[in-house]
py3Dmol code that shows the C-alpha trace and the ligand (Angstrom):
import py3Dmol

protein = """\
ATOM      1  CA  UNK A   1      -4.551  -1.984 -13.499  1.00  0.00           C
ATOM      2  CA  UNK A   2      -7.958  -1.930 -15.413  1.00  0.00           C
ATOM      3  CA  UNK A   3     -10.009  -3.395 -12.422  1.00  0.00           C
ATOM      4  CA  UNK A   4      -8.458  -1.002  -9.904  1.00  0.00           C
ATOM      5  CA  UNK A   5      -5.959  -1.598  -7.080  1.00  0.00           C
ATOM      6  CA  UNK A   6      -7.128  -3.106  -3.742  1.00  0.00           C
ATOM      7  CA  UNK A   7      -5.806  -1.571  -0.520  1.00  0.00           C
ATOM      8  CA  UNK A   8      -2.337  -2.992   0.220  1.00  0.00           C
ATOM      9  CA  UNK A   9      -1.936  -4.376  -3.260  1.00  0.00           C
ATOM     10  CA  UNK A  10       1.275  -3.314  -5.050  1.00  0.00           C
ATOM     11  CA  UNK A  11       0.758  -1.210  -8.071  1.00  0.00           C
ATOM     12  CA  UNK A  12       2.157  -2.787 -11.353  1.00  0.00           C
ATOM     13  CA  UNK A  13       3.615   0.665 -11.997  1.00  0.00           C
ATOM     14  CA  UNK A  14       5.786   0.744  -8.910  1.00  0.00           C
ATOM     15  CA  UNK A  15       9.520   0.029  -9.677  1.00  0.00           C
ATOM     16  CA  UNK A  16      11.698  -2.198  -7.709  1.00  0.00           C
ATOM     17  CA  UNK A  17      13.188   0.919  -6.136  1.00  0.00           C
ATOM     18  CA  UNK A  18       9.819   2.301  -5.245  1.00  0.00           C
ATOM     19  CA  UNK A  19       9.537   4.876  -7.964  1.00  0.00           C
ATOM     20  CA  UNK A  20       6.406   5.475 -10.105  1.00  0.00           C
ATOM     21  CA  UNK A  21       7.067   4.201 -13.611  1.00  0.00           C
ATOM     22  CA  UNK A  22       4.209   6.584 -14.870  1.00  0.00           C
ATOM     23  CA  UNK A  23       5.590   9.677 -13.141  1.00  0.00           C
ATOM     24  CA  UNK A  24       5.228  12.683 -15.445  1.00  0.00           C
ATOM     25  CA  UNK A  25       3.277  10.609 -17.972  1.00  0.00           C
ATOM     26  CA  UNK A  26      -0.346  11.745 -18.776  1.00  0.00           C
ATOM     27  CA  UNK A  27      -1.427   8.120 -18.309  1.00  0.00           C
ATOM     28  CA  UNK A  28      -0.663   8.356 -14.619  1.00  0.00           C
ATOM     29  CA  UNK A  29      -4.007   8.085 -12.583  1.00  0.00           C
ATOM     30  CA  UNK A  30      -5.396  11.458 -11.722  1.00  0.00           C
ATOM     31  CA  UNK A  31      -5.606  10.358  -8.051  1.00  0.00           C
ATOM     32  CA  UNK A  32      -1.844   9.769  -8.047  1.00  0.00           C
ATOM     33  CA  UNK A  33      -1.039  13.087  -9.767  1.00  0.00           C
ATOM     34  CA  UNK A  34      -3.286  15.020  -7.365  1.00  0.00           C
ATOM     35  CA  UNK A  35      -1.777  13.492  -4.279  1.00  0.00           C
ATOM     36  CA  UNK A  36       0.748  15.787  -2.393  1.00  0.00           C
ATOM     37  CA  UNK A  37       2.984  14.067   0.142  1.00  0.00           C
ATOM     38  CA  UNK A  38       2.179  15.259   3.559  1.00  0.00           C
ATOM     39  CA  UNK A  39       3.984  14.331   6.846  1.00  0.00           C
ATOM     40  CA  UNK A  40       0.594  13.378   8.512  1.00  0.00           C
ATOM     41  CA  UNK A  41       0.216  10.718   5.900  1.00  0.00           C
ATOM     42  CA  UNK A  42       3.788   9.924   4.895  1.00  0.00           C
ATOM     43  CA  UNK A  43       5.611  10.317   8.193  1.00  0.00           C
ATOM     44  CA  UNK A  44       9.397  10.852   8.020  1.00  0.00           C
ATOM     45  CA  UNK A  45      10.378   7.496   6.558  1.00  0.00           C
ATOM     46  CA  UNK A  46       9.125   4.574   4.508  1.00  0.00           C
ATOM     47  CA  UNK A  47       8.500   2.586   7.754  1.00  0.00           C
ATOM     48  CA  UNK A  48       6.516   5.440   9.244  1.00  0.00           C
ATOM     49  CA  UNK A  49       4.434   5.831   6.005  1.00  0.00           C
ATOM     50  CA  UNK A  50       3.589   2.168   6.001  1.00  0.00           C
ATOM     51  CA  UNK A  51       2.504   2.232   9.608  1.00  0.00           C
ATOM     52  CA  UNK A  52       0.439   5.407   8.994  1.00  0.00           C
ATOM     53  CA  UNK A  53      -1.090   4.126   5.809  1.00  0.00           C
ATOM     54  CA  UNK A  54      -2.030   0.740   7.395  1.00  0.00           C
ATOM     55  CA  UNK A  55      -3.762   2.516  10.277  1.00  0.00           C
ATOM     56  CA  UNK A  56      -5.660   4.795   7.770  1.00  0.00           C
ATOM     57  CA  UNK A  57      -6.724   1.768   5.864  1.00  0.00           C
ATOM     58  CA  UNK A  58      -7.952   0.071   9.016  1.00  0.00           C
ATOM     59  CA  UNK A  59      -9.708   3.202  10.194  1.00  0.00           C
ATOM     60  CA  UNK A  60     -11.592   3.861   6.987  1.00  0.00           C
ATOM     61  CA  UNK A  61     -12.332   0.216   6.016  1.00  0.00           C
ATOM     62  CA  UNK A  62     -15.965  -0.441   5.165  1.00  0.00           C
ATOM     63  CA  UNK A  63     -17.448  -3.130   7.487  1.00  0.00           C
TER      64      UNK A  63
END
"""
ligand_1 = """\
8
SF4
S 1.714 6.796 -8.034
Fe -0.019 5.682 -8.703
S 0.487 4.782 -10.720
Fe 2.386 5.491 -9.692
S 3.216 3.653 -8.641
Fe 1.857 4.703 -7.100
S -0.144 3.926 -7.303
Fe 0.981 3.296 -9.165
"""
view = py3Dmol.view(width=600, height=400)
view.addModel(protein, "pdb")
view.setStyle({"model": 0}, {"cartoon": {"style": "trace"}})
view.addModel(ligand_1, "xyz")
view.setStyle({"model": 1}, {"stick": {}})
view.zoomTo()
view.show()
């Protein structure tokens, strides 16, 4: 995604079964490779992760 990825926009490298198509590839963005899953961000399920990430996006949005 040469122009970046907006918040909430689906990454073109995300497979239909929610796996990163660049995992383990040196072309994977550094920010993705540096991210470590954390229960405070990811919760205990995909539903919780989407809820938490939505809240974080709203709480940190520039106004
Ligand atoms: S880890 Fe990064 S490159 Fe991979 S699918 Fe997620 S946002 Fe895209």
